[in-house]
C-alpha positions, 0 to 999 in steps of 0.5 A, spaced: 209 803 369 212 805 362 213 800 357 220 799 354 221 800 347 224 794 343 228 795 337 232 789 333 239 790 331 244 787 326 250 784 329 254 785 322 252 792 320 249 795 326 242 797 322 236 798 326 229 795 325 223 796 329 221 789 328 224 782 327 226 779 320 230 773 317 235 778 313 238 784 314 236 789 308 242 793 309 248 788 309 244 782 306 246 777 312 241 772 314 239 771 322 243 777 325 238 781 328 238 781 335 233 784 340 235 790 344 231 794 349 231 802 348 228 804 355 222 808 355 221 816 355 218 816 362 225 817 365 227 823 369 228 829 365 234 831 370 237 824 369 237 825 362 240 832 362 245 830 367 247 825 362 247 830 356 251 835 361 257 829 362 258 828 354 261 822 351 268 825 350 268 828 357 266 835 360 263 840 355 268 845 352 268 852 348 268 852 341 276 853 339 279 854 332 283 848 330 290 852 330 289 853 337 288 846 340 293 844 345 296 838 342 301 837 348 296 836 353 295 829 351 302 826 350 303 819 348 307 814 352 310 808 350 308 801 352 315 798 353 314 794 347 316 797 340 312 792 335 306 794 339 308 801 339 308 801 331 301 798 331 298 803 335 302 809 331 307 811 336 304 809 343 298 810 347 294 816 347 291 818 354 283 817 354 284 812 348 280 806 347 283 800 344 280 793 342 284 787 341 281 781 338 284 774 336 282 767 336 282 763 343 289 761 345 293 767 341 295 770 347 291 777 348 291 776 355 298 774 355 300 780 351 296 785 356 298 782 362 306 783 360 304 791 358 300 792 364 306 789 369 311 793 365 308 800 365 305 799 373 313 798 375 314 804 371 310 808 375 304 808 371 298 806 375 294 800 372 288 796 374 287 789 370 280 787 371 279 779 369 272 777 368 273 770 365 279 768 369 280 768 377 285 772 380 289 766 382 290 764 374 292 770 372 297 770 378 300 764 376 301 766 369 305 772 371 309 768 375 310 763 370 312 769 365 317 772 370 313 779 370 314 784 376 307 783 380 308 788 385 305 794 383 299 792 378 292 792 381 287 786 380 280 786 380 275 780 378 269 783 377 264 783 371 259 789 373 261 795 369 258 799 375 263 796 380 269 796 375 268 804 374 267 805 382 273 801 383 277 805 378 274 812 381 277 810 387 284 808 385 285 812 379 289 808 374 292 811 368 291 804 364 285 800 365 284 793 362 277 789 361 278 782 359 273 781 356 267 785 354 263 779 352 262 777 359 261 784 362 254 786 364 250 792 366 245 793 372 241 797 367 240 792 362 236 786 363 239 781 357 244 776 359 251 778 358 254 777 351 248 779 348 248 785 343 244 790 348 249 788 354 256 788 350 254 795 347 251 798 353 257 796 357 262 798 352 259 805 352 259 806 359 266 804 360 268 808 354 265 814 357 269 813 363 275 813 359 274 819 355 272 823 362 278 821 366 283 820 360 284 813 362 287 808 357 282 803 356 284 796 353 278 792 351 279 784 350 274 782 344 272 775 342 272 773 335 267 768 331 268 762 327 269 766 321 275 770 324 271 777 325 269 780 332 264 778 336 258 782 338 255 788 335 258 792 329 257 798 332 262 796 337 268 797 332 265 804 331 265 806 338 273 805 340 279 809 337 283 803 335 282 796 333 287 791 333 287 783 331 292 778 334 293 773 329 296 766 329 294 759 333 297 754 337 300 751 330 305 756 330 310 760 335 309 766 331 303 771 332 302 777 328 299 783 331 295 787 325 291 794 326 285 794 323 282 801 325 287 807 328 285 814 329 292 816 332 296 812 326 296 808 320 291 802 318 294 795 317 300 796 321 304 790 322 307 787 328 310 780 329 311 777 336 314 770 338 311 766 343 316 763 348 316 761 355 317 768 357 311 770 354 310 774 347 317 777 345 317 782 339 321 780 333 324 786 330 326 783 323 321 779 321 323 779 314 329 774 317 324 769 320 320 769 313 326 768 309 328 761 313 329 758 306 332 751 304 339 752 302 338 748 295 334 751 289 327 749 289 322 750 283 316 754 285 319 758 291 320 765 290 321 771 295 316 777 294 316 784 297 310 786 301 308 793 304 305 792 311 303 799 314 309 803 314 315 798 312 316 793 307 316 786 309 320 780 305 316 774 304 317 767 301 311 765 296 311 757 294 307 754 288 306 747 286 303 745 279 301 738 278 297 734 273 290 733 275 286 727 275 279 731 276 275 734 271 275 740 274 282 742 277 283 744 284 285 752 285 288 752 292 290 759 295 293 759 302 294 766 305 292 769 298 285 771 295 283 765 291 279 769 285 286 773 284 289 766 283 284 764 278 285 771 274 292 770 274 292 763 271 287 766 265 292 772 264 298 767 264 294 763 258 292 769 254 299 773 254 304 768 256 302 762 252 302 757 258 296 752 258 294 750 265 287 748 265 288 741 266 293 742 272 292 743 279 295 749 282 296 750 290 300 756 292 302 758 299 305 764 303 310 761 308 309 763 315 302 764 315 302 771 312 296 774 309 297 778 303 291 783 301 295 787 296 296 787 289 304 787 289 304 780 290 301 778 283 308 778 279 311 774 284 305 769 284 305 768 277 313 767 276 312 762 282 307 758 278 311 758 272 317 756 275 313 750 278 310 748 272 316 748 268 320 744 274 325 750 273 328 753 280 329 760 280 335 763 283 335 764 291 338 771 290 332 774 286 326 778 289 320 780 285 314 785 286 309 788 281 301 788 280 299 784 273 293 787 269 288 783 265 291 786 259 298 783 261 301 789 263 306 790 269 303 796 273 308 800 279 306 799 286 307 804 292 313 804 296 318 801 290 324 805 292 323 802 300 322 795 297 328 795 293 332 798 299 329 792 304 331 787 299 338 789 298 339 790 305 338 782 306 343 780 300 339 780 294 342 781 288 337 781 282 330 784 282 324 784 277 320 790 278 315 794 274 318 799 270 315 805 274 318 803 280 326 803 277 330 807 283 332 814 281 339 812 284 343 806 283 343 801 289 349 797 290 349 790 289 342 790 286 341 789 279 334 791 277 330 788 271 324 793 269 319 789 265 312 792 262 309 786 260 308 779 262 312 776 256 318 780 258 318 777 266 317 770 263 324 772 258 327 775 265 327 768 268 328 764 262 
């Protein structure tokens, strides 16, 4: 009998090695190499030919010019939830594979159950496969949420061959597999959840979805660091990867697109967890701007750019004398290294010494800020707290701060100012390069080019 070939794959970056090592030489991660079986070369040539003839993305087609491709043959259709359509780039594409991840209890299964019930009741054949919960548990959740349950078909199974057989029989347009970590294939000898099983099961289901133009939803677990569990190659195999952020301490959930072959990346959707399930929040800026009525030192509103729309978020800073020899720098929702850099810029170009102060900054609402347009707002909020001087509540700020103390323009300045004016803000401190071409009614725009000018504007 032919002996199976063995390889070792890094679960972080997907690099393959012929023998085990303690560290991956590609991404420098430790203890991430897992053993997988590659099969043997004695497989039937006919079987290999049949598999290649099927292809990964469906039947083999003739060579075509790019201009001659029919784009109307696979039209998008809505999920019936506007915020999810935004994150997906406008809706679902037949044959696409969507991977949704999130912490336990974030609401992944709840959101997918809502989508499937709504689309099934709208004459879209749907099949929901649960591998972690019983059919009774899913049924009780649907009853508690008040969802239409008459048309949705359910299956409790963990074998991918059985799942595809059932799908071929019922021919659903939408297929949910919850979750990919508990699925197993009869052709792979390792345990469910291993690198081999997750990769092969995902490839098997994705091939079925591509050949039948079925929309496939895969639920994925996350690690304690918040990354998707399993082999890194899984993220390359799918078309769209979205993360549902938020925990039990907050009623709001943020759906963020991290990969999308059919739309914008880093698009943001906001949901509220209610007794009737996840409800979309169509105006998230109004939620994140629930401020106190009185002026508070260290509080300021900034304008972020998330995907294709601006978002108003409150940022808070607290500066206090430190009893420690090494003062603390704590950033929640912001990058801590950038906080340290801005404090150095503030000392060098603003003349404010904070080496003996503890500095704490926080983005209200649990929003994670990754872009540099929050630099100026963060800097002014720190100055406000340090001087114990409250800033006006009708003031909004955005802009990038350079190491030389210059204020750099950011993309989407016109749209950010329109969003601020729509929510009633009267003053805006922005980079000079983001001055609007036309006058915005009711909004005074203060252009600045240096940190010193920004400090004078709030003096």
